[in-house]
Structures are given as C-alpha cells and as structure tokens.
N, C-alpha and C positions, 0 to 999 in steps of 0.2 A: 301581735308580739309572738313572739316563736318555744317552744319546748325542744326539749333537747335531753334524749336518752342514750348515753352509752354503755356498752357489755362488751365482753368478750376477754377482759381482762383475766389475771390468771399470775401464776408461778409457769417458769418454765427455765432447762437449763440453758445455760451460755451459748451458745452456738442454733440455735429454736429458733421456731418462728411463732409468730400467735398473728389473731385476724381481731381485729376490734372494729364493732360496729358502732354510729351514731345513727339515732333514728330522731328526724325533726318531726312538727307538727304544728301547721303553721293554726296560729290561733287571734292572730291579727283580722281586726275587721274588714278589711277589701281580699283576706286572702291572698295580698299579691305573690305570696311563693318565698321561697326562701334562693337569696343568691349566691354569694359566694358560702362553703363548709370548711374546716377546717379542724387542727389540732392546735393544741399548746400541751406540753407536759411540768408537769412540775415535781422537783427531787427534791427528795429533805436535804432542807439545810441552803437552798439553793435556789433563785431568782425562776421565775416562769418562763420558760422557753419556746419559742415558736418552734415546730415541729413542718405546720405543712400546710398550702391553702388550698384549695380545688377552688376552679372561677366556671361556676354553671354555663353562662353566658362563650366560655373557648372550653369547657371540658378535655380539661388540662390542669395540674397540681404543680406546683413549687415548693420545693422541700429545701430546708435548712440542710446547710453543708454535713453538719454531722450525720445526716441519714440521708443524702442521698444518696442511692442506685442497694438501702438498705431496704426501706423504707415505698412505700405503691398507695396512691389514692385510690379510690375508684368510688364511681356515684349511682346511684338508682334514683335518675330526678324522679319518676311516678312514685316511687316508696318515698322518698326525700329521704333517702339513708346512706348518709356514708361508709367507704370502708376503709380503714388501714391494716394493710397488709406488712407487717414486721418478719423481715428475714435478717441471719446472723447477726441473735439480740448478743448485745452484749451489757454485763452487770451495771453498765455505766446510765443502761437505756433505764434503768428501776427508777419509777414515780408513778404519779397518776396523774395519768392520760384527759386531756380536757379540752369536750366539744365545742366548737362555737360554729353558733349560724349567723350571718346577716343578713338583713333587709334594709335598705335603705344605708341609712349611716347608724343604725341601730344591730347593736353585737347582742348575742345571746348564748349563754353556755349552760352547758351540763352541768352536771358534779361531781363529772370523771371518773373513772375504772383504773385499778390498781395494777399497775405491771409491778413484776417482781422476775427480775435474773438471775436466776444463781449460778456461782463460779464451779 
C-alpha cells in the first residue's frame, strides 16, 4: 500500500506560480516501490480532470493539453517525491489537486491540496 501526502497549495494571483509536492511512502509488504506518479484536479462542480503523469521508467511526464507548457513535473525517486511546478496560473485552475501513485495495477491517492487562483 502506498501513502501519499500533498503540500504546497494556497492562494495565488492570476499569472503567478506555485509548486506542489507529493511525498509517497511505500508500505507494501515487498517494498516494490512506486511506479508512475501524477496529478488530477477537481474543480468545484466539475468532473475530476487528469493533469499529468510521470513515469518512473522513462523519467518523463505527459500532460493534459489544458496545462501543457504551463505545468512541469519532476521526481526525486530517492525521496519518492513528485513535484508539480505551475506557472502562468489562471482562475480556471482553481481546484483541489490530488496526487496518485501506481504500484502495478493498484493506484493510491492522496487527500489533495487546495489551489485557488484569484483574478
């Protein structure tokens, strides 16, 4: 089982930047490690939306079209930490940002961190 804890959310003005962090802890019996990690977001009154995924094996990130060029993920595999650098933020990005981590076919979720972008 993987435990994930997000941090770094807050209130920022439009055009500003934030960096979110997601720290993963591997509590699985075999300590297999965390494969891919990534982010979704959930805005008020909207469906949960994919933001991006960072694949450990490839050390690359894939992003939703809506954030491509504005968001960048990086991962410190030693610390099992995923970062989401967000730039040029828009009010439409206001949401709870949720981190996920995959271990084989199993996906675990953090509780989320609130990002509010004011106009």
